[in-house]
The first five atom37 places (N, CA, C, CB, O) and aatype in JSON, in Angstrom:
{
  "aatype": [20, 20, 20, 20, 20, 20, 20, 20, 20, 20, 20, 20, 20, 20, 20, 20, 20, 20, 20, 20, 20, 20, 20, 20, 20, 20, 20, 20, 20, 20, 20, 20, 20, 20, 20, 20, 20, 20, 20, 20, 20, 20, 20, 20, 20, 20, 20, 20, 20, 20, 20, 20, 20, 20, 20, 20, 20, 20, 20, 20, 20, 20, 20, 20, 20, 20, 20, 20, 20, 20, 20, 20, 20, 20, 20, 20, 20, 20, 20, 20, 20, 20, 20, 20, 20, 20, 20, 20, 20],
  "atom_mask": [
    [1, 1, 1, 1, 1],
    [1, 1, 1, 1, 1],
    [1, 1, 1, 1, 1],
    [1, 1, 1, 1, 1],
    [1, 1, 1, 1, 1],
    [1, 1, 1, 1, 1],
    [1, 1, 1, 1, 1],
    [1, 1, 1, 1, 1],
    [1, 1, 1, 1, 1],
    [1, 1, 1, 1, 1],
    [1, 1, 1, 1, 1],
    [1, 1, 1, 1, 1],
    [1, 1, 1, 1, 1],
    [1, 1, 1, 1, 1],
    [1, 1, 1, 1, 1],
    [1, 1, 1, 1, 1],
    [1, 1, 1, 1, 1],
    [1, 1, 1, 1, 1],
    [1, 1, 1, 1, 1],
    [1, 1, 1, 1, 1],
    [1, 1, 1, 1, 1],
    [1, 1, 1, 1, 1],
    [1, 1, 1, 1, 1],
    [1, 1, 1, 1, 1],
    [1, 1, 1, 1, 1],
    [1, 1, 1, 1, 1],
    [1, 1, 1, 1, 1],
    [1, 1, 1, 1, 1],
    [1, 1, 1, 1, 1],
    [1, 1, 1, 1, 1],
    [1, 1, 1, 1, 1],
    [1, 1, 1, 1, 1],
    [1, 1, 1, 1, 1],
    [1, 1, 1, 1, 1],
    [1, 1, 1, 1, 1],
    [1, 1, 1, 1, 1],
    [1, 1, 1, 1, 1],
    [1, 1, 1, 1, 1],
    [1, 1, 1, 1, 1],
    [1, 1, 1, 1, 1],
    [1, 1, 1, 1, 1],
    [1, 1, 1, 1, 1],
    [1, 1, 1, 1, 1],
    [1, 1, 1, 1, 1],
    [1, 1, 1, 1, 1],
    [1, 1, 1, 1, 1],
    [1, 1, 1, 1, 1],
    [1, 1, 1, 1, 1],
    [1, 1, 1, 1, 1],
    [1, 1, 1, 1, 1],
    [1, 1, 1, 1, 1],
    [1, 1, 1, 1, 1],
    [1, 1, 1, 1, 1],
    [1, 1, 1, 1, 1],
    [1, 1, 1, 1, 1],
    [1, 1, 1, 1, 1],
    [1, 1, 1, 1, 1],
    [1, 1, 1, 1, 1],
    [1, 1, 1, 1, 1],
    [1, 1, 1, 1, 1],
    [1, 1, 1, 1, 1],
    [1, 1, 1, 1, 1],
    [1, 1, 1, 1, 1],
    [1, 1, 1, 1, 1],
    [1, 1, 1, 1, 1],
    [1, 1, 1, 1, 1],
    [1, 1, 1, 1, 1],
    [1, 1, 1, 1, 1],
    [1, 1, 1, 1, 1],
    [1, 1, 1, 1, 1],
    [1, 1, 1, 1, 1],
    [1, 1, 1, 1, 1],
    [1, 1, 1, 1, 1],
    [1, 1, 1, 1, 1],
    [1, 1, 1, 1, 1],
    [1, 1, 1, 1, 1],
    [1, 1, 1, 1, 1],
    [1, 1, 1, 1, 1],
    [1, 1, 1, 1, 1],
    [1, 1, 1, 1, 1],
    [1, 1, 1, 1, 1],
    [1, 1, 1, 1, 1],
    [1, 1, 1, 1, 1],
    [1, 1, 1, 1, 1],
    [1, 1, 1, 1, 1],
    [1, 1, 1, 1, 1],
    [1, 1, 1, 1, 1],
    [1, 1, 1, 1, 1],
    [1, 1, 1, 1, 1]
  ],
  "atom_positions": [
    [[-43.99, 14.95, 14.04], [-43.1, 15.92, 13.9], [-42.03, 15.22, 14.92], [-43.69, 17.45, 14.24], [-41.14, 16.07, 14.84]],
    [[-41.62, 14.43, 15.65], [-41.01, 13.52, 16.31], [-40.39, 13.01, 15.07], [-41.85, 12.59, 17.21], [-39.38, 13.53, 14.61]],
    [[-40.96, 12.01, 14.52], [-40.3, 11.33, 13.41], [-39.55, 11.67, 12.37], [-40.97, 10.84, 12.91], [-38.99, 10.76, 11.76]],
    [[-39.4, 12.92, 11.99], [-39.14, 13.79, 11.38], [-37.42, 14.48, 11.75], [-40.36, 14.58, 11.59], [-36.44, 14.79, 11.07]],
    [[-37.87, 14.47, 13.56], [-36.41, 15.02, 13.72], [-35.36, 13.57, 13.83], [-36.31, 16.12, 15.34], [-34.14, 13.55, 13.98]],
    [[-36.23, 12.52, 13.71], [-35.44, 11.56, 14.14], [-34.89, 10.93, 13.04], [-36.07, 10.71, 14.95], [-33.96, 10.13, 13.1]],
    [[-35.59, 11.36, 11.79], [-34.66, 11.13, 10.28], [-33.63, 12.04, 10.21], [-35.49, 11.38, 8.84], [-32.45, 11.73, 10.06]],
    [[-34.08, 13.15, 10.31], [-32.82, 14.42, 10.06], [-31.71, 13.9, 11.27], [-33.53, 16.47, 10.48], [-30.56, 14.23, 10.99]],
    [[-31.8, 13.42, 12.08], [-30.87, 13.55, 13.01], [-29.71, 12.11, 12.36], [-31.69, 13.42, 14.75], [-28.48, 12.12, 12.26]],
    [[-30.54, 11.18, 12.07], [-30.07, 10.06, 11.33], [-28.9, 10.46, 10.33], [-31.26, 9.43, 10.58], [-27.69, 10.2, 10.25]],
    [[-29.97, 11.34, 9.48], [-29.38, 11.69, 8.06], [-28.04, 12.55, 8.76], [-30.63, 12.78, 6.85], [-26.9, 12.22, 8.43]],
    [[-28.17, 13.21, 9.35], [-26.56, 14.33, 9.9], [-26.02, 13.66, 10.5], [-26.54, 15.72, 10.88], [-25.0, 14.27, 10.8]],
    [[-25.99, 12.36, 11.08], [-25.01, 11.43, 11.7], [-24.2, 10.73, 10.54], [-25.78, 10.33, 12.63], [-22.97, 10.6, 10.54]],
    [[-25.12, 10.28, 9.51], [-24.2, 9.42, 8.04], [-23.44, 10.54, 7.6], [-25.28, 8.74, 6.47], [-22.22, 10.42, 7.61]],
    [[-24.04, 11.78, 7.15], [-23.02, 12.76, 6.98], [-21.9, 13.02, 7.38], [-23.3, 13.51, 7.16], [-20.93, 13.41, 6.74]],
    [[-22.06, 12.74, 8.77], [-20.8, 13.12, 9.19], [-20.04, 11.77, 9.37], [-20.86, 14.02, 10.48], [-18.84, 11.8, 9.13]],
    [[-20.49, 10.78, 9.71], [-19.21, 9.43, 9.21], [-18.78, 9.68, 8.44], [-19.38, 8.07, 8.81], [-17.55, 9.76, 8.46]],
    [[-19.74, 10.07, 6.88], [-18.88, 10.1, 5.23], [-17.82, 11.01, 5.58], [-19.85, 10.8, 3.67], [-16.65, 10.67, 5.43]],
    [[-18.18, 12.28, 6.07], [-17.17, 12.95, 6.15], [-15.97, 12.33, 6.98], [-17.61, 14.11, 6.58], [-14.81, 12.5, 6.61]],
    [[-16.21, 11.77, 7.86], [-14.78, 11.49, 8.85], [-14.23, 10.27, 8.03], [-15.1, 10.99, 10.79], [-13.04, 9.95, 8.08]],
    [[-15.12, 9.64, 7.3], [-14.02, 8.21, 6.28], [-13.19, 8.82, 5.25], [-15.06, 6.92, 5.17], [-12.09, 8.49, 4.81]],
    [[-14.38, 10.29, 4.82], [-13.24, 10.74, 3.79], [-11.88, 11.68, 4.27], [-14.03, 11.64, 2.68], [-10.83, 11.93, 3.68]],
    [[-12.22, 11.94, 5.19], [-11.16, 12.67, 6.17], [-9.58, 11.79, 6.33], [-11.98, 12.77, 7.86], [-8.51, 12.11, 5.81]],
    [[-9.87, 10.54, 7.25], [-9.5, 9.55, 7.05], [-8.53, 8.89, 6.12], [-10.29, 9.25, 7.01], [-7.38, 8.57, 6.43]],
    [[-9.31, 8.66, 4.45], [-8.89, 8.22, 3.56], [-7.86, 9.57, 2.62], [-10.16, 7.56, 2.96], [-6.95, 9.38, 1.81]],
    [[-8.4, 10.84, 3.1], [-7.15, 11.71, 2.42], [-5.88, 11.81, 3.16], [-7.53, 13.19, 2.22], [-4.84, 12.15, 2.6]],
    [[-5.98, 11.48, 4.6], [-4.82, 11.51, 5.69], [-4.15, 10.46, 5.1], [-5.18, 11.28, 7.35], [-2.97, 10.82, 5.05]],
    [[-4.28, 9.05, 4.5], [-3.68, 8.2, 4.17], [-3.29, 8.29, 3.13], [-4.08, 7.38, 4.33], [-2.25, 7.69, 2.83]],
    [[-3.84, 8.91, 2.37], [-3.4, 9.15, 0.9], [-2.04, 9.99, 1.09], [-4.62, 10.03, -0.07], [-1.14, 9.73, 0.29]],
    [[-1.78, 11.02, 2.12], [-0.53, 11.45, 2.19], [0.52, 10.85, 2.82], [-0.57, 12.45, 2.59], [1.67, 10.78, 2.39]],
    [[0.1, 10.41, 3.89], [0.82, 9.16, 4.29], [1.73, 7.98, 3.15], [-0.36, 8.39, 4.97], [2.94, 7.75, 3.1]],
    [[0.31, 7.27, 2.1], [1.04, 6.39, 1.24], [2.21, 7.34, 0.27], [-0.16, 5.57, 0.27], [3.2, 6.88, -0.3]],
    [[1.8, 8.63, 0.29], [2.87, 9.83, -1.27], [3.79, 9.43, 0.02], [2.43, 12.36, -1.95], [4.03, 8.23, -0.08]],
    [[4.09, 9.69, 0.6], [5.28, 9.78, 1.64], [5.98, 8.75, 1.69], [4.96, 10.0, 2.94], [7.19, 8.53, 1.59]],
    [[5.21, 8.23, 1.85], [6.31, 6.72, 2.21], [6.39, 5.52, 0.93], [5.52, 5.68, 3.82], [6.71, 4.33, 0.99]],
    [[5.98, 6.28, -0.14], [6.16, 6.02, -1.58], [7.61, 6.55, -1.77], [5.01, 6.78, -2.57], [8.5, 5.87, -2.27]],
    [[7.8, 8.06, -1.26], [8.77, 8.55, -1.63], [10.0, 7.75, -1.07], [8.66, 9.86, -1.34], [11.02, 7.43, -1.68]],
    [[9.7, 7.53, 0.12], [10.79, 7.06, 0.68], [11.17, 5.97, 0.35], [10.76, 7.04, 1.76], [12.35, 5.67, 0.48]],
    [[10.15, 5.02, -0.22], [10.65, 3.41, -0.88], [11.46, 3.68, -2.07], [9.28, 2.32, -1.46], [12.49, 3.06, -2.34]],
    [[10.92, 4.75, -2.84], [11.48, 5.15, -4.39], [12.99, 5.35, -3.93], [10.7, 6.78, -5.24], [13.96, 4.86, -4.51]],
    [[13.03, 6.27, -2.62], [14.53, 6.72, -2.62], [15.72, 5.73, -2.14], [14.61, 7.92, -1.71], [16.92, 5.7, -2.38]],
    [[14.55, 4.69, -1.11], [16.09, 3.4, -0.53], [16.16, 2.52, -1.84], [15.64, 1.94, 1.25], [17.14, 1.84, -2.14]],
    [[14.87, 2.62, -2.69], [14.98, 1.77, -4.0], [16.82, 2.19, -4.65], [13.41, 2.41, -5.34], [17.95, 1.7, -4.58]],
    [[16.24, 3.22, -5.17], [17.6, 4.21, -5.92], [18.96, 4.26, -5.12], [17.16, 5.97, -6.04], [19.97, 4.39, -5.81]],
    [[19.09, 4.18, -3.91], [20.13, 4.14, -2.98], [20.58, 2.62, -3.41], [19.64, 4.42, -1.32], [21.63, 2.4, -4.03]],
    [[19.66, 1.63, -3.0], [20.03, -0.11, -3.74], [20.83, -0.14, -4.86], [18.67, -0.98, -4.36], [21.92, -0.7, -4.98]],
    [[20.05, 0.69, -5.91], [20.12, 0.44, -7.43], [21.96, 0.96, -7.62], [18.69, 1.64, -8.48], [22.82, 0.12, -7.88]],
    [[22.26, 2.42, -7.44], [23.31, 2.94, -7.46], [24.31, 2.3, -6.32], [23.02, 4.29, -7.39], [25.41, 2.08, -6.83]],
    [[24.27, 2.03, -5.31], [25.31, 1.59, -4.32], [24.96, 0.33, -3.8], [25.5, 2.54, -3.17], [25.35, 0.03, -2.67]],
    [[24.15, -0.6, -4.58], [24.11, -1.99, -3.88], [25.0, -3.15, -4.2], [22.86, -2.52, -4.06], [25.0, -4.29, -3.74]],
    [[25.91, -2.48, -5.24], [26.69, -4.12, -5.46], [25.76, -4.93, -6.34], [26.9, -5.14, -3.84], [24.62, -4.66, -6.72]],
    [[26.57, -6.05, -6.58], [25.82, -7.02, -7.07], [24.25, -7.21, -7.28], [26.17, -7.81, -6.42], [23.55, -7.02, -8.28]],
    [[23.96, -7.64, -6.06], [22.83, -7.37, -5.38], [22.01, -6.39, -5.66], [23.06, -7.23, -4.32], [20.81, -6.64, -5.67]],
    [[22.43, -5.2, -5.93], [21.17, -4.06, -5.72], [20.24, -4.02, -6.59], [21.53, -2.69, -5.72], [19.1, -3.89, -6.14]],
    [[20.41, -4.1, -8.04], [19.57, -4.44, -8.49], [18.26, -4.93, -7.96], [20.03, -4.99, -9.02], [17.16, -4.39, -7.87]],
    [[18.82, -6.38, -7.57], [17.34, -6.92, -7.41], [16.6, -6.33, -5.9], [17.42, -8.79, -7.4], [15.38, -6.25, -5.72]],
    [[17.4, -6.05, -5.13], [16.5, -5.46, -3.84], [16.24, -4.15, -4.36], [17.3, -5.36, -2.22], [15.41, -3.57, -3.66]],
    [[16.51, -3.7, -5.01], [15.93, -2.06, -5.79], [14.51, -2.33, -6.25], [16.94, -1.46, -7.42], [13.57, -1.7, -5.77]],
    [[14.34, -3.31, -7.22], [13.14, -3.65, -7.83], [12.26, -3.97, -6.64], [13.28, -4.81, -8.88], [11.29, -3.22, -6.75]],
    [[12.1, -4.81, -5.42], [11.11, -4.67, -4.59], [10.92, -3.79, -4.19], [11.05, -5.2, -3.85], [9.74, -3.75, -3.84]],
    [[11.68, -2.51, -3.91], [11.5, -1.39, -3.18], [10.42, -0.64, -4.1], [12.9, -0.59, -2.9], [9.38, -0.15, -3.65]],
    [[10.81, -0.62, -5.48], [10.49, 0.19, -6.29], [8.49, -0.29, -6.72], [11.81, 0.05, -7.56], [7.51, 0.46, -6.77]],
    [[8.59, -1.51, -6.89], [7.37, -2.26, -7.0], [6.58, -1.86, -5.38], [7.77, -4.1, -7.31], [5.54, -1.2, -5.38]],
    [[6.96, -2.14, -4.6], [6.45, -2.1, -3.1], [5.83, -0.65, -3.38], [7.77, -2.23, -1.68], [4.62, -0.42, -3.4]],
    [[6.8, 0.27, -3.59], [6.27, 1.62, -2.99], [5.06, 2.03, -4.45], [7.92, 3.03, -2.68], [4.33, 2.99, -4.2]],
    [[4.88, 1.48, -5.64], [4.55, 1.54, -6.71], [2.64, 0.82, -6.23], [5.81, 0.67, -7.78], [1.5, 1.27, -6.34]],
    [[3.02, 0.03, -5.89], [1.81, -0.84, -5.4], [1.12, -0.17, -4.57], [2.11, -2.08, -4.73], [0.0, 0.26, -4.84]],
    [[1.8, 0.02, -3.33], [1.27, 0.79, -2.06], [1.07, 2.25, -2.47], [2.32, 0.72, -0.77], [0.56, 2.94, -1.59]],
    [[1.4, 2.92, -3.75], [0.61, 3.84, -3.81], [-0.41, 3.88, -4.72], [1.2, 4.72, -3.88], [-1.18, 4.83, -4.85]],
    [[-0.45, 2.9, -5.35], [-2.25, 2.15, -6.44], [-3.05, 2.23, -5.28], [-2.38, -0.04, -7.25], [-3.81, 3.17, -5.04]],
    [[-2.9, 1.37, -4.65], [-3.79, 1.02, -3.62], [-4.24, 2.36, -2.56], [-3.02, -0.19, -2.83], [-5.43, 2.54, -2.31]],
    [[-3.46, 3.0, -2.14], [-3.73, 4.17, -1.14], [-4.54, 5.16, -1.9], [-2.36, 4.9, -0.56], [-5.55, 5.57, -1.33]],
    [[-4.14, 5.83, -3.67], [-4.74, 6.68, -4.29], [-6.08, 5.84, -5.03], [-3.69, 7.38, -5.2], [-6.9, 6.57, -5.59]],
    [[-6.29, 4.62, -5.05], [-7.45, 4.05, -5.83], [-8.13, 3.89, -4.36], [-7.18, 2.51, -6.96], [-9.21, 4.42, -4.65]],
    [[-8.24, 3.61, -3.31], [-9.12, 3.91, -2.1], [-9.94, 4.74, -1.93], [-8.63, 4.13, -1.22], [-10.99, 4.43, -1.37]],
    [[-9.73, 5.85, -2.31], [-9.99, 7.06, -2.41], [-11.01, 7.25, -3.45], [-8.86, 7.73, -2.61], [-12.07, 7.79, -3.14]],
    [[-10.82, 6.89, -4.5], [-11.51, 6.82, -5.77], [-13.09, 5.87, -5.28], [-10.31, 5.94, -7.08], [-14.27, 6.18, -5.42]],
    [[-12.51, 4.77, -4.76], [-13.78, 3.71, -4.68], [-14.57, 3.97, -4.0], [-13.65, 2.49, -4.33], [-15.74, 3.64, -4.25]],
    [[-14.16, 4.8, -2.64], [-14.97, 5.54, -1.44], [-16.02, 6.58, -1.87], [-13.94, 6.35, -0.5], [-17.1, 6.89, -1.38]],
    [[-15.39, 6.99, -2.9], [-16.14, 8.29, -3.62], [-16.97, 7.72, -4.45], [-15.25, 9.36, -4.47], [-18.14, 8.11, -4.32]],
    [[-16.8, 7.0, -5.18], [-17.79, 6.43, -6.28], [-19.01, 5.57, -5.87], [-17.02, 5.57, -7.22], [-20.08, 5.5, -6.48]],
    [[-18.62, 4.87, -4.66], [-19.42, 3.96, -3.69], [-20.9, 5.22, -2.83], [-17.91, 3.18, -2.24], [-22.11, 5.09, -2.69]],
    [[-19.96, 6.28, -2.46], [-20.81, 7.32, -1.52], [-21.93, 8.14, -3.03], [-19.31, 8.83, -0.44], [-23.06, 8.58, -2.84]],
    [[-21.39, 8.14, -4.05], [-22.16, 9.18, -5.22], [-23.33, 7.68, -5.64], [-20.69, 9.97, -7.04], [-24.52, 7.98, -5.79]],
    [[-23.11, 6.81, -5.74], [-23.95, 5.43, -6.13], [-24.86, 5.03, -5.48], [-23.32, 4.32, -6.18], [-25.97, 4.79, -5.94]],
    [[-24.54, 4.91, -4.27], [-25.49, 4.23, -2.91], [-26.21, 5.38, -2.11], [-24.42, 3.35, -1.64], [-25.33, 6.22, -1.93]],
    [[-26.95, 5.66, -1.75], [-28.17, 6.33, -1.26], [-28.99, 5.58, -0.05], [-29.11, 6.48, -2.47], [-29.95, 4.89, -0.36]],
    [[-28.64, 5.72, 1.24], [-29.13, 5.15, 2.49], [-30.53, 6.14, 2.46], [-27.95, 5.32, 3.97], [-30.65, 7.34, 2.2]],
    [[-31.58, 5.03, 2.87], [-33.11, 5.66, 3.07], [-33.25, 5.49, 4.04], [-34.28, 5.26, 2.45], [-34.31, 5.83, 4.58]]
  ]
}
């Protein structure tokens, strides 16, 4: 009786930990989306009003926003894939 209570308690704790991690990743995705939008706006500003060096500055902002967005959005997919494929006994 006592052993099954301990196993259930550990499993419940692991589920809570997984749901907390997923919540943090979803929160990070929202921030990443906002950050990418800001980076694209800054890049657009440099592209339109940056003068001679505006295009080179804009490319850095565009690439940084795109790569950051890919990393943040991919992290949630990797985490859910790992969670679906690995079970802890």
